[in-house]
Structure formats: C-alpha cells, structure tokens
N, C-alpha and C positions, 0 to 999 in steps of 0.2 A: 590711288587714282582720283583725279579731280572729278567732282560732280559736274556732269555736262549741263545741268540746269542752272549752275552758277553763272552769273553774268561774267563776261570776259573781262579780266583785270586790265587789259590794255586800254579799253575804251575809257574806264574811269581814270586811269593814269593820264591819258591824253587830255581829258577834260580838266583835270587838276593842273597839268603842265601849262595849258593854254589860258587857264582862268575862265574858261567858258562854263556855262551852266547847263546847256541843253545839247543833246546829241545832234539836233538839226543844225545848230550853229557850227559844231565840229565838222559835220558832213560838208557844210558850205565851205569852210576853211580848207578842207582836204579835197574839195571839188569832186565829191562823190554824192550819190543820191542818199537821202536820209534812210530809205528802207534798207539799203545795202548795209549801212552802219548798224542799224537796228538788228539785222540778221546776224551780223558778226557779234554784237553784244550778247545775243541770246543763243549763240553757238549753232545757229541754223545754217550759217555760211562760214567757211574757214577763213582765217586771216591768211591772206596769200602773200607770197614774196613781193608781188607788185604793190600791195597795200603797204607793206613794211617799207619798201623803197619810197613810196609816196610820202609816208609820214616822215621819213628821214629827210627827204628833199624839201618838203614844205615847212617842217618844224625844226629841222636841224638836230634832231635827236639821233645819237649814234645807234647804229643797228645793234650793237652789242647790248646797249641799254634796253632797247625794245625787246630783245630776246629775254633778258632778265625779267622784265615786267611780264612777258607772256608766260613765263614759268612761275609767276607769283612771288618773285623775289624783289619787291620794291618797297 
C-alpha cells in the first residue's frame, strides 16, 4: 500500500511533462486554483475524474497514460 504522505506522482509528472517548475504555474495552465493543486499533491483532496479530463483536454495526455502515472508506473 502506498504511503498517503507521499506526494502524488501525477503532479510531478505533469510538471515534468509541461516543463514547468512551480505548482502555481501548473495550476494556472490547468485553470484551477493553486490551493486545489496543492491539496491533490499532498493527498488531502482526491484526483477526480473531472481533473483527469481537464488534464487530458488541456495537455493532450491520454487518459490511459494518466492512470499509469497515478499508479506509479511512469
């Protein structure tokens, strides 16, 4: 079982994929509030299907790839 205190791998993957350095910049790109992204990073808020769809639509990452990343296989 994954440690829930571990940062969410999807956020780091998205930063690497976009070439961005800061969560705030990624939040702006995804058109979400920075605190929402921070809560996802620290697992205080679940990554929702709506968020996954937003990532797919704005960044063009296939949903299957997003799922792999969320399971720590990237």
